[in-house]
N, CA, C and O of each residue as an XYZ file, in Angstrom:
460
protein
N      17.597     -8.955     -3.212
C      16.863     -8.349     -1.756
C      15.538     -7.666     -2.484
O      15.454     -7.182     -3.613
N      14.452     -7.808     -1.365
C      13.684     -6.559     -1.993
C      14.255     -4.908     -1.064
O      15.317     -4.631     -0.506
N      12.971     -4.119     -1.268
C      14.149     -3.110     -0.472
C      12.953     -1.905     -0.752
O      12.279     -1.614     -1.740
N      13.011     -1.586      0.069
C      11.577     -0.886      0.719
C      12.205      0.865      1.208
O      12.927      1.123      2.171
N      11.603      1.906      0.119
C      11.345      3.289      0.066
C      10.320      4.475      0.776
O       9.334      4.559      0.043
N      10.257      4.958      1.368
C       9.423      5.141      1.968
C      10.014      6.535      2.322
O      11.140      6.838      2.717
N       8.796      7.376      2.032
C       9.329      8.950      2.512
C       9.384      9.524      1.240
O       9.780     10.671      1.033
N       8.858      8.474      0.088
C       9.231      9.392     -1.633
C       8.682     10.303     -2.214
O       7.495     10.182     -2.516
N       9.309     11.323     -2.490
C       8.242     12.100     -3.779
C       7.154     11.969     -4.297
O       7.087     11.069     -5.134
N       5.969     12.734     -4.042
C       4.950     12.050     -4.778
C       5.118     12.155     -6.507
O       4.590     11.389     -7.312
N       6.097     13.446     -6.859
C       6.271     13.346     -7.969
C       7.880     12.715     -8.813
O       8.284     13.042     -9.929
N       8.518     11.768     -7.851
C       9.370     10.701     -7.861
C       8.582      9.665     -9.153
O       7.445      9.193     -9.140
N       9.655      9.540    -10.210
C       9.421      7.945    -11.087
C       9.910      7.518    -11.091
O      11.053      7.917    -10.870
N       9.599      5.951    -11.390
C      10.302      5.162    -11.451
C      12.494      5.066    -11.751
O      13.362      4.474    -11.110
N      12.554      5.799    -12.767
C      13.388      6.306    -13.515
C      14.393      7.056    -11.919
O      15.597      7.038    -11.663
N      13.766      7.360    -11.518
C      14.848      8.898    -10.690
C      14.454      7.812     -9.448
O      14.688      8.468     -8.433
N      14.068      6.740     -9.110
C      14.364      5.905     -8.045
C      15.570      4.905     -8.373
O      16.310      4.457     -7.497
N      15.686      4.606     -9.736
C      16.565      2.949    -10.469
C      17.556      4.280    -10.089
O      18.134      4.219     -9.003
N      17.794      5.587    -11.017
C      19.113      6.111    -10.564
C      19.821      6.358     -9.574
O      20.981      6.768     -9.553
N      18.811      5.997     -8.333
C      19.994      6.474     -7.102
C      20.316      5.426     -6.532
O      21.363      5.451     -5.885
N      19.477      4.096     -6.589
C      20.011      2.673     -6.630
C      20.609      2.195     -7.774
O      20.607      0.966     -7.847
N      21.222      2.902     -8.873
C      22.406      1.888    -10.016
C      23.286      2.508     -8.995
O      23.411      1.626     -8.145
N      23.998      3.600     -8.599
C      24.729      4.070     -8.001
C      25.934      3.304     -7.528
O      27.141      3.532     -7.600
N      24.729      1.646     -6.673
C      25.221      0.716     -6.071
C      25.379     -0.250     -6.689
O      26.391     -0.945     -6.773
N      24.614     -0.343     -7.061
C      24.974     -2.499     -7.969
C      23.843     -1.795     -8.855
O      23.598     -0.591     -8.939
N      23.228     -2.860     -9.484
C      22.582     -4.083    -10.123
C      20.671     -3.802     -9.887
O      20.262     -4.405     -8.894
N      19.839     -3.200    -10.464
C      18.863     -3.034    -10.193
C      17.858     -3.604    -11.047
O      17.586     -2.909    -12.026
N      17.303     -4.571    -10.944
C      16.332     -5.660    -11.285
C      15.306     -4.999    -11.504
O      15.074     -4.833    -12.701
N      14.313     -4.378    -10.519
C      12.805     -3.432    -11.109
C      13.096     -2.591     -9.313
O      13.641     -2.758     -8.222
N      12.290     -1.696    -10.086
C      11.535     -0.581     -8.880
C      10.005     -0.437     -9.672
O       9.640     -0.345    -10.844
N       9.186     -0.481     -8.024
C       7.497     -0.392     -8.147
C       7.440      0.532     -7.675
O       8.140      0.665     -6.672
N       6.786      1.418     -8.015
C       6.296      2.801     -7.032
C       4.745      2.517     -7.036
O       4.003      2.171     -7.956
N       4.442      2.839     -5.384
C       2.696      2.026     -5.332
C       1.771      3.301     -5.261
O       1.867      4.206     -4.432
N       0.818      3.196     -6.333
C      -0.367      4.096     -6.231
C      -1.506      3.753     -5.592
O      -2.226      2.951     -4.998
N      -1.429      4.092     -5.739
C      -3.357      4.588     -5.031
C      -3.942      4.360     -6.123
O      -3.668      4.813     -7.235
N      -5.379      3.115     -5.591
C      -5.670      2.437     -6.107
C      -7.538      3.491     -7.349
O      -8.297      3.323     -8.304
N      -7.211      4.355     -6.337
C      -8.865      5.518     -6.834
C      -8.237      6.204     -7.645
O      -8.543      6.098     -8.832
N      -7.068      7.200     -7.206
C      -6.488      8.058     -7.561
C      -5.608      7.976     -9.168
O      -5.674      8.800    -10.081
N      -5.024      7.049     -9.131
C      -3.925      6.598     -9.345
C      -2.146      7.935     -9.482
O      -1.303      8.320    -10.293
N      -2.512      8.072     -8.221
C      -1.507      8.855     -8.050
C      -0.049      8.044     -6.782
O      -0.594      7.433     -5.864
N       0.988      8.025     -6.730
C       1.730      7.698     -5.970
C       1.429      7.786     -4.375
O       1.025      8.904     -4.053
N       1.509      7.085     -3.566
C       1.059      6.745     -2.203
C       2.696      6.999     -1.088
O       2.606      6.659      0.091
N       4.050      7.586     -1.603
C       4.523      7.904     -0.775
C       5.865      7.119     -0.763
O       6.956      7.415     -0.278
N       5.294      5.641     -1.689
C       7.222      4.533     -1.355
C       6.951      3.690     -2.340
O       6.056      3.582     -3.179
N       7.525      3.350     -2.173
C       8.075      1.897     -3.803
C       9.144      1.226     -2.962
O       9.793      1.629     -1.997
N       9.120     -0.481     -3.948
C       9.866     -1.384     -3.286
C      10.530     -1.252     -4.494
O      10.023     -0.713     -5.478
N      12.232     -1.973     -4.440
C      13.474     -1.557     -5.446
C      13.728     -2.880     -5.284
O      13.553     -3.225     -4.116
N      14.097     -3.813     -6.059
C      14.815     -5.364     -6.027
C      15.689     -5.130     -6.457
O      15.807     -4.149     -7.190
N      16.597     -5.892     -6.191
C      17.901     -5.557     -6.497
C      19.190     -7.571     -6.056
O      18.864     -8.186     -5.040
N      20.072     -8.004     -6.700
C      20.024     -9.681     -6.727
C      21.220     -9.612     -5.839
O      21.669    -10.504     -5.120
N      21.860     -7.835     -6.096
C      23.081     -9.057     -4.976
C      22.854     -8.259     -3.637
O      22.951     -7.041     -3.491
N      22.519     -9.244     -2.655
C      23.165     -8.685     -1.436
C      23.492     -7.670     -0.522
O      22.742     -6.935      0.120
N      24.654     -7.730     -0.552
C      25.894     -7.042     -0.656
C      25.680     -5.675     -1.077
O      25.557     -4.809     -0.211
N      25.621     -5.387     -2.275
C      25.469     -4.174     -2.546
C      23.501     -3.642     -2.562
O      23.267     -2.436     -2.637
N      22.872     -4.166     -2.522
C      21.545     -4.018     -1.464
C      21.296     -3.146     -0.234
O      20.544     -2.283      0.219
N      22.639     -4.067      0.103
C      22.928     -3.304      1.439
C      23.383     -2.541      1.997
O      23.064     -2.026      3.069
N      24.916     -2.223      0.741
C      25.615     -0.399      0.494
C      24.415      0.399      0.400
O      24.219      1.295      1.221
N      23.400      0.095     -0.744
C      22.502      0.954     -1.351
C      21.702      2.019      0.183
O      21.579      3.180      0.575
N      21.315      0.431      0.598
C      20.218      0.795      2.148
C      21.375      1.515      3.088
O      21.097      2.579      3.643
N      22.339      1.067      3.210
C      23.030      2.022      4.051
C      23.243      3.774      3.501
O      22.885      4.873      3.923
N      23.749      3.442      2.755
C      24.119      5.081      1.780
C      22.811      6.049      1.543
O      22.867      7.272      1.670
N      21.490      5.241      1.139
C      20.298      6.499      0.651
C      19.597      6.441      1.909
O      18.734      7.319      1.904
N      19.597      5.925      2.753
C      18.177      5.499      3.664
C      18.969      7.091      4.738
O      19.953      7.254      5.458
N      17.950      7.839      4.302
C      18.185      9.195      5.293
C      19.186     10.593      3.936
O      19.696     11.679      4.210
N      19.074      9.817      2.489
C      19.740     10.574      1.866
C      18.309     11.106      1.285
O      17.326     10.393      1.084
N      18.445     13.120      0.959
C      17.654     13.925     -0.056
C      17.197     12.633     -1.358
O      17.880     11.615     -1.472
N      16.092     12.871     -2.157
C      15.664     12.253     -3.333
C      14.817     13.326     -3.831
O      13.648     13.013     -3.605
N      14.900     14.469     -4.417
C      13.724     15.180     -4.700
C      13.318     16.442     -3.328
O      12.258     17.059     -3.219
N      14.187     16.507     -2.679
C      13.469     16.976     -1.918
C      12.914     16.462     -0.528
O      12.777     16.986      0.577
N      12.745     15.657     -0.869
C      12.450     14.457      0.602
C      13.287     13.604      1.047
O      13.884     12.927      0.210
N      13.529     13.423      2.285
C      14.723     12.756      2.951
C      13.936     10.886      3.261
O      12.898     10.518      3.811
N      15.453      9.889      2.356
C      14.635      8.807      1.758
C      14.312      8.548      3.640
O      14.513      9.272      4.614
N      13.638      6.925      3.452
C      13.461      5.941      4.330
C      13.478      4.156      3.868
O      12.695      3.233      3.646
N      14.894      4.445      3.914
C      15.078      2.619      3.215
C      15.990      1.635      4.280
O      17.012      1.787      4.950
N      14.802      0.306      3.981
C      15.387     -1.059      4.772
C      14.770     -1.588      3.749
O      13.957     -1.219      2.902
N      15.411     -2.653      4.057
C      15.025     -4.328      4.137
C      13.471     -4.761      3.269
O      13.446     -5.958      2.983
N      12.948     -4.432      3.085
C      11.209     -4.608      2.695
C      10.968     -6.140      3.932
O      11.967     -6.799      4.217
N      10.136     -6.370      4.295
C       9.887     -7.784      5.268
C       8.779     -8.049      4.584
O       8.293     -7.034      4.084
N       8.265     -8.917      4.398
C       7.096     -9.841      4.162
C       5.358     -9.409      4.162
O       4.992     -8.878      5.211
N       4.712     -9.520      3.514
C       3.313     -8.379      4.289
C       2.889     -9.342      5.000
O       3.161    -10.475      4.604
N       2.387     -9.240      5.800
C       1.367    -10.249      6.717
C       0.710    -10.896      6.158
O       0.917    -10.816      4.947
N      -0.430    -11.896      6.574
C      -1.424    -12.540      5.441
C      -2.269    -11.981      6.656
O      -2.282    -11.685      7.851
N      -3.007    -12.061      5.392
C      -4.719    -11.550      6.041
C      -5.700    -12.230      5.172
O      -5.762    -12.791      4.078
N      -6.593    -11.847      6.396
C      -8.067    -13.504      6.211
C      -8.727    -12.761      4.585
O      -8.802    -11.547      4.402
N      -9.097    -13.704      3.670
C      -9.517    -13.097      2.253
C     -11.220    -12.835      2.646
O     -11.695    -13.356      3.655
N     -12.057    -11.966      1.722
C     -13.245    -11.840      1.636
C     -13.890    -13.312      1.129
O     -13.377    -13.975      0.227
N     -14.977    -13.668      1.788
C     -15.363    -15.087      1.482
C     -15.191    -16.389      2.891
O     -15.913    -17.331      3.218
N     -14.810    -16.233      3.051
C     -14.179    -17.123      3.363
C     -14.507    -17.041      5.713
O     -15.329    -16.437      6.402
N     -13.904    -17.536      5.890
C     -14.734    -17.328      7.760
C     -14.021    -16.061      8.267
O     -13.219    -15.286      7.746
N     -14.669    -16.145      9.598
C     -14.460    -14.682      9.912
C     -15.255    -13.815      9.663
O     -16.164    -14.099      8.883
N     -15.180    -12.322     10.298
C     -15.799    -11.055     10.313
C     -16.186    -11.031      8.673
O     -15.910    -11.740      7.705
N     -17.142     -9.567      8.957
C     -17.811     -8.699      7.700
C     -18.750     -9.590      7.423
O     -18.899    -10.810      7.486
N     -19.461     -8.461      7.034
C     -21.324     -8.096      6.093
C     -22.207     -8.716      6.761
O     -22.068     -9.191      7.888
N     -23.078     -8.734      6.136
C     -24.540     -9.550      5.654
C     -25.215     -8.874      7.258
O     -24.722     -8.248      8.196
N     -26.415     -9.342      6.965
C     -27.738     -8.844      8.594
C     -27.816    -10.084      9.264
O     -28.897     -9.926      9.831
N     -27.533    -10.905      9.508
C     -27.614    -12.059      9.999
C     -28.606    -12.091     11.305
O     -29.136    -11.014     11.579
N     -28.835    -12.941     11.935
C     -29.252    -12.847     13.099
C     -31.009    -12.529     13.506
O     -31.831    -12.207     12.648
N     -31.251    -12.659     14.615
C     -32.905    -12.130     14.420
C     -33.101    -10.694     14.872
O     -32.508    -10.166     15.812
N     -34.303     -9.942     13.829
C     -34.127     -8.480     14.242
C     -35.924     -8.251     15.107
O     -37.016     -8.523     14.608
N     -35.689     -7.787     16.224
C     -36.857     -6.905     16.877
C     -37.525     -6.641     15.911
O     -36.959     -6.293     14.875
N     -38.713     -6.719     15.972
C     -39.585     -5.264     15.156
C     -39.883     -6.076     14.407
O     -39.528     -7.251     14.316
N     -40.964     -5.122     13.479
C     -41.749     -5.582     11.957
C     -40.602     -5.492     10.785
O     -39.744     -4.632     10.984
N     -40.508     -6.096      9.860
C     -39.729     -6.237      8.633
C     -39.412     -5.142      8.268
O     -40.108     -4.154      8.504
N     -38.172     -5.095      7.543
C     -37.387     -3.859      7.929
C     -38.294     -3.146      6.212
O     -37.829     -2.008      6.129
N     -39.138     -3.324      5.153
C     -39.898     -3.466      4.302
C     -40.834     -2.134      4.879
O     -41.010     -1.008      4.413
N     -41.389     -2.872      6.222
C     -42.568     -2.368      6.882
C     -42.558     -0.612      8.016
O     -43.385      0.274      8.231
N     -40.750     -0.963      8.565
C     -40.916     -0.097      9.164
C     -40.926      1.254      7.969
O     -40.837      1.402      6.750
N     -41.186      2.521      9.872
C     -41.422      3.644      9.800
C     -42.264      4.186      8.278
O     -41.958      5.158      7.587
N     -43.755      2.891      7.986
C     -43.711      3.613      6.776
C     -45.255      4.230      7.217
O     -45.808      3.757      8.210
N     -45.859      5.226      6.481
C     -46.981      5.924      7.099
C     -48.221      5.903      5.772
O     -48.377      6.276      4.609
N     -49.023      5.090      7.036
C     -50.422      4.389      6.321
C     -51.451      5.355      6.586
O     -51.669      5.620      7.768
N     -52.058      5.873      5.776
C     -53.366      7.088      6.368
C     -54.579      6.210      5.991
O     -54.745      5.752      4.860
N     -55.267      6.048      6.853
C     -56.701      5.229      6.567
C     -57.998      5.873      5.899
O     -58.934      5.438      5.228
N     -57.638      7.031      6.364
C     -58.750      8.058      5.921
C     -58.770      8.528      4.391
O     -59.483      9.459      4.016
N     -57.914      7.792      3.525
C     -58.131      8.044      2.121
C     -59.122      6.988      1.918
O     -59.620      6.816      0.806
């Protein structure tokens, strides 16, 4: 079972989360989600536990529990909703369509004829 762990301390490491969940059973993996720009924790993680009964016990026990000074929000992870891919159909980008007025490269140009 995949488990969402929210309100995670920004200082928490994979090992901190793993230790908390191992008290309830086998932990297959822990993935703390990082900000792609800064590389810092975004404050949530996903834990995978192979045994559903152990996973439910961990959720029950750890939801609201304190870990490194933060009250955890723990629940079963839900699948991520499908999002349209870039480059396919639908919105986004480009300057298509009719543009009223002169071409962009001629706009706001100061032509001085007295030279």
